[in-house]
C-alpha positions as CSV (number, residue, x, y, z in Angstrom):
1,X,-5.6,157.9,19.8
2,X,-4.3,155.4,17.0
3,X,-7.4,153.3,15.2
4,X,-7.2,150.1,17.3
5,X,-9.4,148.5,14.8
6,X,-7.3,149.5,11.8
7,X,-5.0,145.9,11.0
8,X,-1.2,146.1,11.8
9,X,0.7,144.6,8.6
10,X,3.7,143.0,9.6
11,X,6.8,144.0,7.8
12,X,8.4,140.7,8.3
13,X,6.3,137.5,8.1
14,X,8.9,136.0,10.5
15,X,10.7,137.3,13.4
16,X,12.1,140.8,12.4
17,X,16.2,141.1,12.3
18,X,17.1,141.9,15.5
19,X,13.6,141.0,17.7
20,X,14.2,140.5,21.2
21,X,10.9,139.0,22.0
22,X,7.3,138.8,20.5
23,X,5.3,141.6,21.7
24,X,3.8,144.4,20.0
25,X,6.9,146.8,20.4
26,X,9.3,144.0,19.1
27,X,7.0,143.5,15.6
28,X,7.7,146.3,13.4
29,X,4.6,146.8,11.4
30,X,2.3,149.0,9.3
31,X,-1.0,150.3,9.4
32,X,-2.6,151.3,5.5
33,X,-5.0,154.4,5.0
34,X,-5.6,153.5,1.1
35,X,-8.0,156.1,-0.5
36,X,-10.0,155.5,-3.8
37,X,-7.9,157.4,-6.2
38,X,-5.9,155.1,-7.8
39,X,-2.4,155.9,-9.5
40,X,-1.0,158.3,-7.0
41,X,2.1,157.9,-4.7
42,X,1.9,157.1,-1.0
43,X,3.5,158.4,2.2
44,X,5.1,156.2,4.7
45,X,4.3,158.3,8.4
46,X,7.4,158.0,11.0
47,X,5.6,159.6,14.5
48,X,8.2,161.4,16.8
49,X,9.3,160.4,20.4
50,X,12.5,160.6,20.8
51,X,13.3,157.1,19.8
52,X,11.8,156.0,23.1
53,X,8.1,156.1,22.0
54,X,5.9,157.0,19.3
55,X,3.5,159.9,19.2
56,X,-0.1,159.1,18.4
57,X,-0.8,162.6,17.4
58,X,1.6,162.4,14.6
59,X,0.6,159.1,13.6
60,X,-3.0,158.7,12.2
61,X,-4.3,161.8,12.2
62,X,-1.3,162.9,9.6
63,X,-2.2,159.8,7.7
64,X,-5.7,161.1,7.6
65,X,-4.9,164.7,6.3
66,X,-2.6,162.6,3.7
67,X,-6.0,161.0,2.8
68,X,-8.0,164.2,2.6
69,X,-5.4,165.5,0.0
70,X,-6.0,162.1,-2.4
71,X,-2.8,160.3,-1.0
72,X,-2.2,157.2,0.6
73,X,-0.7,157.1,4.1
74,X,0.9,153.9,6.0
75,X,1.7,154.7,9.7
76,X,5.2,153.1,10.4
77,X,5.6,151.1,13.9
78,X,9.0,151.3,13.9
79,X,11.1,150.1,17.0
80,X,12.3,152.6,20.1
81,X,13.9,151.8,23.1
82,X,15.2,149.3,24.5
83,X,16.1,148.9,20.5
84,X,18.8,150.7,19.2
85,X,20.6,151.5,15.7
86,X,20.0,149.9,13.3
87,X,16.7,148.7,14.3
88,X,14.7,151.4,13.4
89,X,16.5,151.9,9.9
90,X,15.7,149.0,9.0
91,X,12.5,149.1,9.5
92,X,12.0,152.1,7.6
93,X,13.6,150.6,4.9
94,X,11.5,147.4,4.8
95,X,8.6,149.9,4.9
96,X,9.4,151.6,1.6
97,X,10.4,148.1,0.2
98,X,6.8,146.3,1.6
99,X,4.7,149.8,0.1
100,X,6.8,149.6,-3.5
101,X,6.2,145.7,-3.7
102,X,2.7,146.2,-2.9
103,X,1.9,149.3,-4.7
104,X,-0.6,147.4,-7.1
105,X,-2.6,146.0,-4.1
106,X,-3.1,149.0,-2.5
107,X,-3.6,150.9,-6.2
108,X,-0.5,153.0,-5.5
109,X,2.3,154.7,-8.0
110,X,5.4,152.5,-6.6
111,X,7.7,154.8,-8.5
112,X,6.6,157.4,-6.0
113,X,6.7,156.7,-2.1
114,X,7.5,159.2,0.4
115,X,8.6,158.8,4.1
116,X,7.4,162.0,6.6
117,X,8.3,162.0,10.2
118,X,8.8,164.2,13.1
119,X,11.2,164.8,15.5
120,X,13.3,161.3,15.9
121,X,11.1,160.3,13.2
122,X,12.0,163.1,11.2
123,X,15.7,161.7,11.8
124,X,14.8,158.3,10.7
125,X,13.2,160.4,7.6
126,X,16.6,161.7,7.0
127,X,18.3,158.7,8.0
128,X,16.5,156.7,5.0
129,X,16.6,159.6,2.8
130,X,20.7,159.3,3.2
131,X,21.0,155.9,4.1
132,X,19.2,153.1,1.3
133,X,20.4,150.7,-1.2
134,X,18.7,149.7,-4.5
135,X,17.6,146.2,-3.0
136,X,19.2,142.7,-3.5
137,X,18.4,141.4,-6.8
138,X,19.3,137.9,-5.4
139,X,17.5,138.1,-2.4
140,X,15.2,134.8,-1.5
141,X,12.4,137.3,-0.2
142,X,11.3,139.5,-3.2
143,X,10.2,142.4,-1.1
144,X,14.0,142.1,-0.1
145,X,14.4,142.7,-3.9
146,X,12.9,146.2,-3.8
147,X,14.7,149.7,-3.7
148,X,14.4,151.3,-0.1
149,X,15.1,154.5,-1.6
150,X,12.1,157.1,-1.0
151,X,11.4,159.5,-3.8
152,X,10.7,162.3,-1.3
153,X,11.0,162.8,2.1
154,X,9.3,165.1,4.7
155,X,11.2,165.9,7.7
156,X,9.2,167.9,9.8
157,X,11.1,169.7,13.1
158,X,13.4,167.2,12.6
159,X,16.4,165.8,14.6
160,X,19.4,165.7,11.8
161,X,22.7,166.1,13.4
162,X,23.5,163.8,16.6
163,X,26.5,166.2,17.1
164,X,26.5,168.7,19.7
165,X,25.6,171.6,20.5
166,X,22.4,171.3,18.1
167,X,21.7,167.4,18.7
168,X,18.7,166.3,20.6
169,X,20.5,164.5,23.3
170,X,17.5,162.3,24.6
171,X,17.1,160.9,20.8
172,X,21.0,160.4,20.6
173,X,21.3,158.4,23.5
174,X,18.1,156.4,22.6
175,X,19.5,155.2,18.9
176,X,23.2,154.8,20.0
177,X,23.6,154.0,24.0
178,X,25.2,156.8,26.2
179,X,28.5,155.8,25.1
180,X,27.8,156.8,21.8
181,X,30.5,155.3,19.2
182,X,31.6,158.7,17.6
183,X,31.6,156.5,14.0
184,X,28.2,156.2,14.5
185,X,27.5,159.8,15.5
186,X,29.3,161.0,12.3
187,X,27.5,158.1,10.3
188,X,24.4,159.4,11.7
189,X,24.7,163.0,11.6
190,X,22.7,162.7,8.2
191,X,23.6,166.7,7.0
192,X,26.8,165.0,6.4
193,X,25.7,161.9,4.4
194,X,23.7,164.3,1.6
195,X,24.5,163.5,-1.7
196,X,23.5,164.5,-4.9
197,X,21.6,161.4,-5.0
198,X,19.3,162.4,-1.9
199,X,15.6,162.8,-2.6
200,X,13.6,165.9,-3.1
201,X,13.1,167.2,0.6
202,X,10.2,169.2,2.4
203,X,11.6,170.6,5.9
204,X,9.5,172.9,8.3
205,X,10.5,173.6,11.9
206,X,9.8,176.8,14.2
207,X,12.3,179.3,14.7
208,X,12.1,179.2,18.9
209,X,12.1,175.6,19.1
210,X,13.5,174.8,22.4
211,X,14.0,170.7,22.3
212,X,15.5,170.2,18.6
213,X,17.0,173.4,17.5
214,X,16.0,174.8,14.2
215,X,19.5,174.6,13.2
216,X,19.0,170.7,12.4
217,X,16.4,171.8,9.9
218,X,19.0,174.6,8.5
219,X,21.7,172.0,8.4
220,X,20.3,170.1,6.3
221,X,19.0,172.2,4.0
222,X,22.5,173.8,3.3
223,X,23.9,170.5,2.4
224,X,20.9,169.8,0.0
225,X,21.9,173.2,-1.5
226,X,25.4,172.6,-1.8
227,X,24.5,169.2,-3.7
228,X,21.9,170.6,-5.5
229,X,19.4,168.2,-4.3
230,X,15.5,170.2,-5.0
231,X,14.4,171.1,-1.3
232,X,11.9,173.5,0.4
233,X,12.5,174.9,3.8
234,X,9.7,176.7,5.8
235,X,10.9,178.2,9.2
236,X,8.4,179.7,11.5
237,X,9.2,182.8,13.8
238,X,7.2,180.8,16.9
239,X,6.1,177.6,18.0
240,X,6.5,175.1,20.4
241,X,8.0,171.6,19.7
242,X,5.9,168.8,18.7
243,X,3.0,170.7,17.0
244,X,2.0,167.6,14.5
245,X,-0.5,169.5,12.3
246,X,-0.3,172.3,14.2
247,X,-4.1,172.8,14.5
248,X,-3.9,175.0,17.8
249,X,-1.7,177.3,15.8
250,X,-3.0,179.0,12.4
251,X,0.0,180.3,11.0
252,X,2.4,177.3,11.5
253,X,-0.7,174.8,10.4
254,X,0.0,176.2,6.8
255,X,2.5,173.9,6.4
256,X,0.6,171.1,5.4
257,X,-1.3,173.4,2.4
258,X,2.5,174.3,1.3
259,X,3.8,170.6,1.7
260,X,0.3,169.0,-0.1
261,X,1.3,171.8,-3.1
262,X,4.6,170.4,-2.7
263,X,3.9,166.8,-3.3
264,X,1.5,167.4,-6.1
265,X,4.9,169.0,-7.7
266,X,6.9,165.9,-6.8
267,X,3.8,164.5,-8.8
268,X,2.6,162.4,-6.1
């Protein structure tokens, strides 16, 4: 369970763009997990849940693991159904800008902000990795002047494509509605949005994932390769969907040590 005593930091001091109410689920926010060591990067964590919920085991436990390897973490409460696109993307873009803007306050390197996400949170991670901007220099809000391009992305058993036969229908419907606009399906099938400027990427999946086919990770890795973007892809032979840290499976659990080494190579 999430640490209920840890403060939620609102991403917007006023009403978030597109907010439909004033409850917690209408207020995108971050929980900060700082570390004593200063000057290293930070990772924003996006739990999965088919864009309909956010799974607790893919939030705080991931942040605490990142802390254990000396990296500050921020768990993102992004908006889910009934909210649809572009709310979740706006939330993660704002989260990257926020962490970058307040990097000195947290003792982190503002030029090393990563995003890590699971399943639909992995889709959100590949979305911020392919749909970002350098900030609006004329914005009244100084946070909005910051770039929202991450320096690294870590999609874990991610939804990547919104096209059949490999998409996860529940995630697509929650994000775009039952009658999804084909233009938006194309724009958010992120394997088709990779460019040479897409951030370095660490991907992992299991080959027998019955909920989100492994082809999602393979399609994204192939696009990264074609665009000569540095990436690392790990496909484990067996493992159910939604493993998180995968503490129940000693083989799949190696993803954390591999990812930690990779983050070091990215100078996080």
